[in-house]
N, C-alpha and C positions, 0 to 999 in steps of 0.2 A: 504494500500500500504506500503510495508516494504522496508526499506533501505537495502543496501548490504554492506558488508565489503570486504576488499581487501584480496585475497589469496596471499600468498607469495611463493617464490621459495622453501621454506622448504616443501611445500605441493606437490612437484613434484613426490616424491617417492611413488609408489603404495603400498598398504598394502600387507604384505606377505600372501601367500596362499589365494589370493583374488578370489572371484567369478567374473565371467564375466557378463557384461551387455551391452546393446546397447542403444544409446541415440541419441539426436539431439544436435549438438554443433555449437556455433559461434566460428570461429577461428581468427577473427580480427574484427576491429570496423566497418566493413561493415554491421555486424549483420546478415549476411547470414548464415542460419543453414543447416548443412549437417549431415548425419549419422556418428556415431563414436562408437567405442568399448571402454568401460571404465571398470575400476575395482571397485567392491564393496567389502567391508570387509566381511569375513566369519562371521557367526552368533556368536556373543558374548553371554555371559550368560544372559545379560539383553536386548538383541536385538530382534527386530521384523523384519522379512523379509516380504516385501509387493510386490505383483505383481501389478504394476501400471495399472489402467484401464483408468483413466481420469486425466488430469492436466489442470487447468485454466491458461490463459495467463494474467499476471498482467502487468500494465504499467511499473512497475519497471523492469520487465524482459527486455523490449525494451530498457530502459535507460541503463541497465547493459551491454547487449550484444553489444551496440554501444559505450560503454565506456564514457557515458555522465555524470555519477554521480561520482562514485569513481572508482579507477583503477581496471579494469577487468584483470584477469589473464587467458589468453586463453590456451586451449579451455574452453569455458563456456557452461555448460549444465544447463540451467535455469529451472525455474518452482518451485513454492512453494505453489501451491494449488492442492495437490495430494490426490487422492482417489483410493482405490483399495482393494484387498483381501489379508489377511494374508496367507502366505504359509508355514512359519516356525517360531518357537520361540525358544529363548534360555532357558536354564534349570531353570533360576531364574524368568522367566516371568510368572506372575500369572493372569494378567488381560486380556490376549488375547490368542486365540488359532487359529489353521489353519481353514480357512473358514470365519473368522470374517471380516466384512466390516469396514474399518478404513480410517482415513485421517491423513495427515501430513501437517502442515502449514509452517510458515516462519522460524522457528528455529528448530535445531536438537540437541543442547547441550548448557549448560551454566556451570558456575563454580560450582554451587550447594551450595556454602558456604557464599556468600556475603549477605548483608542485603536484597537486592531485592529478591534473590533466597529464603532466609529464610522466607520472607514475602509473598511468592507465587506470586511475580511480576517478574518472571525470564525474561520476555521480556525486562526489564530494566537493566539486568545484564551487566556490562561493558565488560564481556568476552563472551557474547552471540555468539554462532556459528550459522550462518544463513544456510539455507538449500542449498544454492549454492554460489559459488564465495567467500567462506570463508575457514577458516582453522580449522579443528576439533582438539580436544584435543590431538589426537595421531599424529598430524602433517600432516595428509593427507588432501587433498583438498576435499571440498564438491561439489557434483554434485546433481542437482535438479531432478524434476519430468518429464522432457522431456526424460524419459528413461523407460525401461520396468520393472526395479526392483529398489527398494530402501531398504536399511538396516538402521533402526533407533532405537535408544534407546527407550525402552518401555515408559519412562517418557514423550516422545514428540509425542506420538501417541494418537489420539482421536478415540473413538468408534462412528460409525454411528448406530443409533437406528435400531433395528429389526422391521420387519413389525408389530409385535404385539404392539410395542411402538410408531408406527407412522413413517414408514420408510421415510427417506430422500433420494431422488435419488442421486446416486453418481456423475452423470454428472453435474446437476444444483446445487448440493450441494458443489461441489469442490471450487467455488469461495468464499464460505463463510469462508474458512479457512484462507483467507487473507482479502478480501473486507468485508466480513461479520463481523468478530470479530473486525476489525478496527473501525467500527461504533458502534457495539453492546457494546463493553467494555466501551467506554466513556459515552454512554447513561446510562448504569447501574451505573457507578461510580459517575456521576454527577446528578443523580436523574431525568434524562430526559427519564423516563420510567413509569411515573405515569399517570394513566388514567385521562383524562380531561385536562392535561397540554398541552400547545401549543409549538411545536417545529418547527423551520425552518430548511430546508435542502438546503444548497447552492450547486448547481451543481447536474445535473441529469445524472450521468454517472455510471461507474462500482460500485463505492461506494455509490453514492447518491441514486440510485434506490433501493438498499438494505436497506439503512437507512429509506426510506419512508415505506418500507414493515415492518420493525421492529417497527417503530413508530406506525403504524396502529395496529400491533399485540399487542402492549402495551396499546392500547386504547387511544392514544393521538390524539389531533388535529394536523395536519401536513400541513405546507405550503412549497411548493417548490419555491426556489428563483433561477432564471436562467437568463443568458444573452440572451437566445434563445426563442423568442416568439413561435417558431414552436413546442416547447416541451409542450405547455400548454395542449393540448388535451390528449397527452400521460400521463402526470402527473395526470390530473383530472379524466379522464374517464377509463384509463386502470390500473394505479397504485393506484387510489383511494385517491389521496391527496385531502384535503379539500379546498385548495386555491393555487393559482399560482401567483407569482409576477415576472415581468420582471425587473431585477435589474437596467436597464438603463432608466426605466420609472419613472420619478420623482414623478408623482402623485400616482402611485401604491405604491411606497416605502413610501411616506409620509402617506398614508392612513393606513399603517401597523405599523407605529412607536409605540414603547412601548407596543406591543401586545404579544411578545413571551417570554416564560420562558427560552428558550435556543435555540441555533443554532448549528447544526453539519455542519461545513464548509469543504466540500470535494474538493473545487476548487484548482487547481494548478496554477492559474494565480496570479501574483503579483499585488495587487491593494490596495487601501485604505480600511481599516477596518471600517472607520467612518460610511458609510451608513448602514452597517450590524449591527454594535453595536447600532445604533439608533433604530433598530427594537426590541431590548430587553427591557423587563420590568426592573425596578430597581432591582439590584442584579441578573440580568439574566446572563447566561453563554454562551459564544461562544467557541466551541471546534474545534480546527484545526486538521484535519486529512489528508488534502491534503499537497503536498510538493512543494510549489512555489520555483522557482530557485533563485529569487531575494528577498531581504529583504522586509517585509511588512511595510506599512505605517499605524502607529497606533497613532492617536492624543490622547494625554494623557487625556484631559478633557472628551473625549468620554467614557473613562473607569471610571475615578474617580467621574465624575459628577453623575453617577447613581449607584456607588458601584458595577460596573459590573466586570465580570471575563473573562479573555481571557486565555485559557489553550490549551495545546497540548496533543496529545495521539498517541502512536505508537503501532500498533498491539494489542495484548492482551495476557494474561497469558494462560497457558495450561488449568487451571481450568476454566477460562472464555471462552476459546474456546470450551471446552466440554459442558459447560452450554449453550452456544450459539447454538451449534449443536442440543442439546436436545430441546431447546426452538423452534428452527426453525422447527424441525420435528413435534412437538406438534401443532404448529400454521400454518403449511403449508407455511413457508417462504423459498424460494429458489431464486437463481439468474436467471435472464433472460439471456439465453446463445445462442450462435451460435456454434453448435457442428461441428468441422472440423476434417479432417484426418491429419495424420502426414505430408503428402505431400503438405498440404495447409498452413503450418505454416509460410512460408516466405511471402506469399500473405497476410496472416492475420496480420503479423507485419507491412507491408506497410499500410494496412487499419487502424490499430491501431494508427499509427503515424499521420494519418489524422482525427482521431476521428470517423472513420467509423465502428462502432460496436455497437450493441444494445443487451446486454450491456457488455457482457464478452465472449470472445472466450474461448472454452474449447476443448482441443485436445483429440480425441478418441484414446488414446495410445494403449489400449488393442487390438483393432481390426485393427489398421492401421500402427503401428510401427513395421516394419519387421526387423529381425535379419540379413538378408543377403542383 
């Protein structure tokens, strides 16, 4: 789940000689989406033009269009889990050609020169340009994937593998561009990808269910930790988790104390970290990828007593995203989705606010978003 930045009034000016596109936009904090005509820049030398076929709905989309996180500049065309087909490339583009299946995730530009960018960690660039509700380097506002076309610098486009390399469906693959890399990157970075190790996954939602799938693909033992007993059968029988713990069940939590090498915490609830840290082995790591609205409760001794690590992670770099897509294709990892039409987006947002989705909505942009 990616944060969003604030677009400013400087972004109101459309690019000169722009191509026209159609999208779905929120015009105020009601979050209600309606069709809109927008401008996309013409193809630059390093640009890739993509016909959008699918776009996942991230929980951050809902927060942004309702202006619940950072200031939204309306109209907001959300969407940063974009998959589609290349239709045109700039003269300097070498990695893509018309007809390639590709994806675009949470960011579309960075400064390119800071330490984070030089180290291949452009997702931590202080001048990162997010896919929507942000301001690009040319001063124009960014619009996301709830639209029929996007124009993106080649550096921020990832390739979806061909059928020969183990094709990844563009619809169920779309959420991997945010939810997928958000859990995959820290699992790789913190060594929670080694066969035989034991990882816990807190929360079984859009991020959590993908984390379970990646953990299994890595060959790890995986335990789902949830507040909902009703998710036990889903976790164990369908997603293939090795164990399930109800976090409010004291006996289940006690029985699992000190058993896990790491935890991927996808929860967005503000709660004490002590019960979860107690599940870790000495020197175990808990990685936060959810975004609680209130400060966390972190008892110091729960960390220092076992030399444990509490870390955060946001999205992933472009190289990590491409690695994740290739790994997912090879191992058959994809999101569980509900495919909806463009005319169903407002209903989907209402359901998402209630947590009524299993596990990611994906909009069939290519077949259902009409230009008139």
